[in-house]
C-alpha positions in Angstrom: 82.4 105.7 112.0 85.8 105.9 111.2 86.1 102.2 111.0 83.1 102.3 108.7 85.0 104.7 106.6 87.8 102.4 106.4 85.7 99.7 105.6 84.5 101.4 102.5 87.9 102.7 101.6 86.9 106.3 101.9 90.5 107.5 101.6 91.4 105.6 98.4 88.4 106.7 96.2 90.4 105.1 93.1 87.8 102.1 93.3 84.9 104.5 92.6 86.4 106.0 89.8 87.4 102.7 88.2 83.8 101.5 89.0 82.0 104.9 87.7 84.1 105.8 84.5 82.7 102.7 82.4 79.3 103.7 83.4 80.2 107.3 81.9 81.6 105.8 78.9 78.8 103.8 78.0 76.6 107.0 78.8 78.7 109.3 76.5 78.8 106.8 73.8 75.2 106.4 73.4 74.2 109.9 73.7 74.0 112.1 70.5 75.3 115.2 72.5 76.6 116.0 75.9 75.5 113.1 78.3 72.8 113.7 81.0 74.2 115.4 84.2 71.4 113.8 86.2 72.5 110.1 84.9 76.1 111.0 85.6 75.4 112.1 88.8 73.3 108.9 89.7 76.1 106.7 88.3 78.5 108.5 90.6 76.2 107.8 93.8 75.8 104.3 92.9 79.4 103.8 92.3 80.1 105.2 95.7 77.5 102.8 97.1 78.2 99.6 95.4 81.7 100.4 95.8 81.3 100.3 99.6 79.0 97.4 99.2 81.4 95.5 97.3 84.3 96.3 99.9 82.2 95.4 102.8 81.2 91.8 101.3 84.8 91.2 100.1 85.9 92.0 103.7 83.5 89.7 105.0 84.2 86.7 102.8 88.1 87.4 103.2 88.5 88.4 106.9 90.6 85.0 107.7 93.1 85.9 104.3 93.2 89.5 105.2 94.3 88.8 108.6 97.3 87.1 107.1 98.4 89.8 105.0 100.4 92.6 106.0 98.7 95.4 103.7 95.1 94.3 104.6 95.5 93.0 108.5 94.3 96.4 109.5 91.1 96.3 107.8 87.9 96.6 110.3 86.5 93.2 109.8 90.0 91.3 109.7 91.1 93.2 113.0 87.6 92.9 114.6 86.8 96.7 114.9 83.6 95.7 113.1 81.8 92.2 113.6 80.6 90.3 111.0 76.7 91.0 111.7 77.6 94.9 112.1 79.3 94.4 108.7 76.2 92.3 107.1 73.8 95.1 108.4 75.8 97.7 106.7 76.4 95.8 103.8 72.3 95.4 103.3 71.8 99.2 104.2 74.2 100.2 101.2 72.6 97.7 98.7 69.1 99.0 99.5 70.2 102.8 99.0 71.9 101.5 95.7 68.7 99.7 94.5 66.8 102.9 95.2 69.4 104.8 93.0 68.7 102.1 90.5 65.0 102.8 90.5 65.6 106.2 89.0 66.6 104.5 85.8 64.8 102.8 82.8 63.3 99.4 83.3 65.9 97.5 81.3 68.6 99.2 83.2 67.1 98.1 86.5 67.0 94.5 85.2 70.5 94.6 84.1 71.9 96.5 87.4 70.1 93.9 89.5 71.6 91.0 87.5 75.4 92.5 88.2 74.5 91.3 91.9 75.6 87.6 90.7 78.8 89.0 89.7 79.5 91.0 92.8 78.5 87.8 94.8 81.0 85.7 93.1 84.2 87.7 92.6 85.5 87.4 96.3 85.7 83.5 95.7 87.7 83.3 92.6 91.0 83.8 94.1 90.4 80.6 95.7 89.8 78.5 92.5 91.6 80.5 89.7 94.8 82.5 89.0 92.4 85.0 87.0 90.3 86.6 89.6 91.1 89.9 87.7 89.1 88.5 84.8 86.2 88.0 86.9 86.4 91.5 88.6 86.6 93.1 84.8 83.3 91.3 84.1 81.9 93.2 87.4 83.5 96.5 87.1 82.6 97.1 83.5 79.2 96.0 83.6 78.0 99.7 84.0 79.3 100.4 80.6 76.4 98.1 79.7 74.1 100.0 82.1 75.2 103.4 80.7 74.3 102.6 77.0 71.1 101.1 78.0 70.2 104.3 79.7 70.2 106.2 76.4 69.2 103.3 73.9 67.4 101.2 76.0 68.9 98.1 74.2 72.5 96.4 74.0 74.2 96.7 71.0 77.6 95.8 69.4 79.3 99.3 70.1 78.8 98.8 73.8 79.8 95.2 73.9 83.0 96.3 72.3 83.1 98.9 75.0 82.7 96.1 77.5 85.2 93.9 76.7 87.6 96.9 76.4 86.8 97.6 79.8 87.4 93.9 80.8 90.9 94.1 79.2 91.7 97.7 81.3 90.7 95.6 84.5 93.0 92.9 83.5 95.6 95.1 83.2 95.3 97.5 86.1 94.4 94.8 88.7 97.4 92.5 87.4 99.4 95.8 88.6 97.7 95.9 91.9 98.1 92.1 92.9 101.7 92.6 92.4 101.6 94.3 95.8 100.5 91.2 97.6 102.2 88.3 95.7 104.6 87.4 98.6 101.7 87.1 101.2 99.4 85.6 98.4 102.1 82.7 97.5 102.4 82.3 101.2 98.9 81.7 102.2 97.8 80.0 98.9 95.7 82.8 97.5 95.6 83.1 93.3 96.2 85.9 91.3 97.2 87.0 87.7 100.3 88.8 89.2 101.5 85.0 90.2 100.5 83.5 87.0 102.4 85.8 85.1 105.5 86.8 87.0 108.2 88.3 84.8 105.6 88.0 81.8 103.5 91.0 83.3 104.8 93.8 81.1 104.3 92.0 77.7 100.5 90.7 79.2 100.1 94.7 80.0 100.9 95.6 76.4 98.7 93.2 75.2 95.4 93.7 77.2 96.2 97.6 77.2 96.3 97.3 73.2 93.4 95.5 73.1 91.5 97.9 75.1 92.6 101.0 72.9 91.9 99.0 69.8 88.2 97.9 71.0 87.3 101.5 72.2 88.4 103.0 69.0 86.6 100.2 66.8 83.2 101.3 69.0 84.0 105.0 68.0 84.5 104.0 64.5 81.3 102.1 64.3 79.5 105.3 65.6 81.5 107.5 63.4 83.0 109.7 66.3 84.9 113.0 65.3 88.4 113.3 65.2 88.9 114.7 68.7 87.9 111.0 69.8 91.0 109.7 68.3 93.3 112.5 70.0 92.1 111.9 73.2 92.5 107.8 72.8 96.1 108.4 71.6 96.4 110.5 74.8 95.1 107.5 77.1 97.7 105.1 75.0 100.6 107.2 76.2 99.4 107.3 79.5 99.2 103.4 79.4 102.3 103.0 77.9 104.0 105.0 80.8 102.7 102.5 83.3 104.1 99.7 81.6 107.6 101.2 80.8 107.8 102.6 84.3 106.2 99.7 86.5 108.5 98.0 89.0 106.6 94.9 89.9 108.6 94.3 93.1 108.0 97.5 94.6 104.6 98.0 96.4 104.4 101.5 96.5 105.3 101.7 92.5 102.6 99.4 91.8 100.1 101.4 93.8 101.0 104.8 91.8 100.6 103.0 88.5 97.4 101.4 89.4 96.0 104.6 90.7 96.9 106.4 87.7 94.2 104.5 85.9 91.8 107.2 87.5 93.3 109.7 85.0 93.0 107.2 82.1 89.6 106.7 83.0 88.8 110.4 82.7 90.7 110.9 79.5 88.7 108.2 77.7 85.7 109.6 78.7 86.6 113.1 77.7 87.5 111.5 74.4 84.4 110.2 73.8 82.4 113.3 74.9 84.3 115.3 72.4 84.1 112.8 69.8 80.0 112.8 70.1 79.8 116.4 70.4 82.0 117.5 67.2 80.4 114.9 65.1 
């Protein structure tokens, strides 16, 4: 059991939050009052299951690469604690449970959720062919924003498309910070990342994508005429993102991890901002 908990990164729940919050953002943005607790809970359960499935699938695909990277060499599949067939059985189980959760949503959300599997399946291969796997992760991790919106509105409209693009910008930022932890090993074994592509230009890049994130979320809220607390909360999130940029030390892995992990709080503040903007509308 311990090995399977390690496989789904149970001790590092930040991945669940980063997958869940775009769902909650979309749900809150589409609502006319407080977002549905039922759907918030379902999105949380779905995020836990799909994050676990994603980690399992990534570890199957990347098992040879992980074995050569100091930070990941202990992972259960790479180290042999869990065999590849066992990992596939576990993956299928998680996907089936996630599908049962998905069936609790409207039909459009079920269709959109099923389509996201194409993104999930493609992501682990991107680091082999492009320096921007972080962009593909952004497409994947923020798909939930569209699901959240469609749960309430039963459609896909401009505000949530802006929110989705904002989430992609957010992921480009935080996952670039994350990638700096492994850049020496990545360079040695030939794996690509935005950290290697940017090098010393990382901080200006973070300023650009984080700035775009805030602007796009702000525009989505403006189109929906959200109340003033939304903008106060968004300003708070802006300062949190600015702190990440100003204090980032790209050559210190522990520093990168703390700045990456701080995005869980950013996601929460953005969610609270949207909720307050809707409630006080």
